[in-house]
Each structure stands twice: as C-alpha cells, then as structure tokens.
C-alpha angles and dihedrals in degrees: 000000000000120000108250097176128028125187123186127183129185097345106146105305094343099100100165120000129163122173138166104222125207110255090236121017128024129172123196117194132184145115123290109285094020093117103255094123088048089063088058089045090055091054090047090052091050093048101040105017092241143071124253091214106050137007092209113096093203090064091049095053120072106262092238094053138067098220144010127218136202123192131181138184119206135213092252092057095258125131137206134185141177133195118198119191123211086240090060098257113143131200122189132195132181121181091345093307119119093189091096134132127209089247090058090049091052091051090049095054113023108199133193119191127205110181135142092267095050087056086076089071093112096044100047131075125285097270099081092043091050089048090051091052092048091048088065095042091049093056098047102034112052093189091059098081099054090046090048090051090049091052092047092052092050091046091052091051093050093048089050090052091048089060090049092067137241094313089074094061096099092050089050092063089077091055092045089062091046092048093047094050096048091041091058090052093048091050091050092051092049095048093049090050093047091054088059096039098052098069091047091051093047090051093055093042088057087060100041102036109011092165094057126084106205134163138200115238115196116201110193097203100246141042105282091197091070132051109267090219090062093044091053090052092048092049095050099106094045090048091050089056092052096037096229143068111270102190134051139074090303085072095049120128140192114211130187112218141183102210104314095332122097110248092232089065099049107031129080121244091258092048091050090052090055091049090054090048089052091049095050099038092049088055089051090052090051091050093047089051088064090059096258121130117230129200116217120206112197113183120194094353096185095055113123094345124115121222094268093049091048090051092051092047094049091049091054091046091050092049094045097086088220124122105257131200113191127185124202134163093221122038090208090067092063114014098075091052092047091050092049091061091063090230122133117240144169125236125206128190117215120201129162092343095310120118118203127179113237112224 
C-alpha cells in the first residue's frame, strides 16, 4: 500500500521530518545537499533495511546522534518502522511486532530505485543485473526466496570445501546434488518470470526508444544441456585453483543486445538510461499487475535526459499506478511535464534538512 505518512529522525541532515505524501506522485525540490535525496534514502532504508548511498551506518546517522529512525503509515492502516544505530545495530517493527525479518520488510514495501548510479546497470558486471532480475522474481514467486537461501547455503559449503583442498572432493558430492537441485528450481522461476517480463519491457521500450530494436538475452550460468551435478564435479580442480565455484545460477546474467552487440557498446549514455528505466518500470508494471503496490524512488530525474526523454519518462511514471517520489534541483525541469499528464501531485521543498509542502 502507498505511504500516507512518513517520519524521519536524525538521518543525515534530516533531524525531524514528518510529511503526508501523495498516494501517487510526489516531487521533492531543493539545492544539492539540501536533503532531498536523503528522503529517498529513508524510504529505501525502511523498505530494504539498508541505504543505497553508503554501507556505513555512521555516515547514515546524523553525526550528533547515536541512531536514526524511519516510520511510515500505509493506506491499509498498517505501519512499519526501522531504527538504525551508528554502530550498525538494526531494529525492525511492522504493525507493532518486532518479530520481523528483512525479507518480510521487503515484501511489505516493494521499492524500485532509479538514480544516477543505477543507470550503470548495463555497463557494470553481472551482479547488479542478476539482482535486478531476482528482485522481480522475489516479489511474484513466494517460493523463490527459500530456494535461493538453500542454494546460497550449499554454495557457501562447497566454496569452503574448495579451500580445504582436494581431500574434500568426496564430501563435496553431497553439496553438488544440493546445488543442482536448488539451481534447477531457481532457473525455472527465472525463466517463468522472464516470459512475463519480456512483453512488458518491449512495451516500454516502444515508448522510450521506438527507433531501437533491442533484445533481452538471459544467460543461466551453466550449460543447461548437461547435468549441473556432473559439471560441478568436472570443474572441481579448476575451482580449487580459483577458490570459488565458477558455474551455477549465481553466475547468471541478463544482457541487453542490439543484434549481436551488447547495448552498452552501441548506445549513448542517455539511451542507456532509458533502457534501464524501461527494464525497471516494466518490472514495476508486472508487480502492480499482481495487485501489489510498488514505491518508485527517482533521484535526479532530469540528469542526462533531454526534454523529450523526460516527458516520456514522466508520462510512464504517471501511468504506472505506483507511488512515486521524484527529486529535482529545479521544479521547472519537472513540474510542466507532471502537469501535462493531468495527474494530481504534491510538491515538497527541501532546504537545510527541512521538508515543507508547497501549496
């Protein structure tokens, strides 16, 4: 459900903030360093238990305080809160219950982030692309997470045995079977999700880059024609040399291509940003189609996009049905396009850590 009240205390320069967001579109404006991105960071912390800017808790918490807190009320009457200490300790609460896991928090507040750093999705290694794929699978297939955990435990055991030397090879056979079984399930979940995701992505690509013919290429991480259990056994000596397992779904990738060429090699920076927007927003559409509400965090929307691209992006955001939080230095770079969609929205001005609704 949409966030209808957001309270933030002692997160960076946001010492005491309380706002009533619009259930659909919200624009935060302010100079660099004013704290507008920190509002998005607070929502990200509440939804995922971590920041998208820094992994160090001390940087997240106001330097004069020992902890920061974020609290939200939702349209359905539910509540969620998180307290993050400067020492890294984290306390969660959902609907007055403190018996909550991060996975439950993620399910409660599905978040999708579009920021300048996430625009590097096409240029970076496979890990963030694999994580983006699994974000979608996690939210639509509830059996995915326990299977993913099972695979990760088996992978950790095998990697530990690899570092123990060749004498551990017989013991590793047990984990090869465990890895192979959970890997098949993960691959099935991913393939099923991709079949549903692809049409949504193509639909948004037709809006963002109608003159480009691009495709999604899923690489499972091992040769599907052969049993993974056998391949793991055959790779044992090579894996011992490297100290880690080189094949399996943890090495999967999702590449965007134009013909046979990787998109990151043939598209401009602005075009790549629109491809990433299409990837993420199509996942949001797929999630919303299941009846789940998603919160979109769009940091520095105008960055590297011309007026036409901004207009197209804002139209898709307005039509998404998700609750959207947009940051921009200048209101003039976004407000006219928001108004042209005919959708109602709220605007907040952020200055020196204070957030004020603009009426």
